[in-house]
N, C-alpha and C positions, 0 to 999 in steps of 0.2 A: 348093304351100303351103310357106313356109319353116318350118324346125324351130323349135319353141318353145324359146327360150333360158331356161335356168334362172336364177333370181335369183342374182347373185354374192354371195359371202359377205363380210361385213366381217371385219376382223382379229379383232374380239371374238367374233364367231360362230364363226370358225375355231378360235380358242383354246378356246372352250367345247366344240366338237365333239371336239377333241383330248383335252381333259380327260375327257370322257365315255368316249371310246374307250379311253384309257389306264386308266381306272378299271375297265373291263370286262375288259381283257386286257393282258398285257405287250406293249409296243411298243418297237422300237428307234428310235434317233434318226433313222436312215436311212429307216425306214418313215414316220415322222411328216413328215420333210421332203418325201418323195415325195407324200404326201397333200396337204400344203399347196401344193406346186407344182401338183398336179393341180387343186386348187380355185381356182387362179389368184391365189394370194397372192404378192405380190412377194418376191423372195429376202431382202431386208433385213428385211422384216416377218416372214417365215417364221423367220429365224434368231432374231429377238427372241422370237417365240412359243416356239420350241424352248428357248431359254435359260430362259424362265419355267417351262416344263414340267420341265426338269431341276432347276432351283432348288427347285421345289415337290415334287420326287420323284415326279412322274407318269411321267417317263421316266428310266430308269437302265440304261445299256447293260450294266453288270456283272450286274445282277439279271436282265435280259432274257437275256443269254448263258447264265447258269447254268440258268435255266428251260428254255431252248431245248435246250441240251446234254442235260439230264436227260430231257426228253420224247422227243427224237429217239433217244437212246441206248436208253432203257428201253422205250418204246412202239413206236417205228418200226423199231428194230433197225438203226440206221444206224451206220456206222463214223466214225472221227474225220475222215477226209478229206472226206466228204460233209457232215458237220456244219460243219466249218470253212469249206468253200466257200460253203455257204448263208449262214452268218453274215457272211462277207465281202461277199456280195451285198447284205446288208441294212445295210451300212455300219458294222459293228462292227469295232473296232480289233483287230489281230492279238494284241496283248498281252492284251487282255481275253479273247479267244477261248482263248488258251493257258491262262490262269488258270482259266477256267471248265472246260476239259477236265480239268485236273489235279484240280480240286475235285470234279468230278462223276463221273469215270470211273476206277474201280479197274482196275489192270492185269489181275488174274485174272478179274474180271468181264468185261472186254473180250474176252479170249481165249475165255471160255465163250460169250459172245454170238456171236462169229464162228463157233464150232463149231456152236452151235444153229441158226443161220441156214442154214449149209451142210448140216446134217443134214436140215433140212426140204426144201431144194432137191434133196438126193440122191434123194429119192423120185421126182422128175420125170426124173432123168437116169440112174438106175441101169441101165436097159435098154440104154443105149448102150455101144459099146466103151469100154474103160477110159480110153484116151487122150482120147476125146471127152468122157466124163463129167468127167474131171479138168479139161480145158480149160473146160468149161461152168461148173464150180464156181468156178474161178479168175476167170472173167469175171463171174460173179454176185457174188462177193466184192468185186471192183473196183467194180461198179455200186453196191453197198451202201456203198462208201466205206472199206473196210478196206485197210490198208497191205499191200504184197505179202508181207512176212515173216510177218505175222499170218495172211494168207490161205493161204500155203503150209503153214504149221504146222497150221492148222485143216483144210485139205483132206487132209493126210496122216493126221490123226486120224480123219476121217470115213471115208476109204478103208481105213485100217488096222484101226480098231476096230469101227465100227458098220456097215460095208458088208458086202455078201455076200463070202464067202470067195474067190470067183473074180473080184473086181473088177479085178485086173490081167491077167486072161486075155482073149484076144481071140477 
């Protein structure tokens, strides 16, 4: 039996779906274009729909980037590198990403987050020899998207201040 083909969307239906989607949650222009392409909307028509959504303020990459940075920083505990990478994957311009990072992430708060994230990980790795624990913390910081200088400083604080006194003994 051949698969049942779903009814194709007209451009008006696709636009309406996008408006509803954008009213529910922030969407990037890249996300919207991907959805339109997936729905089989021709690229010229998709660009026209996207222009309409931007004009009517349903889609605003600056607003999206600021919300994304704020959420991933505060709630997911991600570093700048991971946030920027994911925003670039969603088609957000680098300038917009940088502006959102500057607006939403305070330098002191960022360093504190890196340290908090690594203190939580320390509980899992503290039984290992010190060099293995240090390497594990640095890898974890990299996976979370923290820059190497921020990671090294946070690891030194965790190992120096909050870790067991024998953290450098083997």
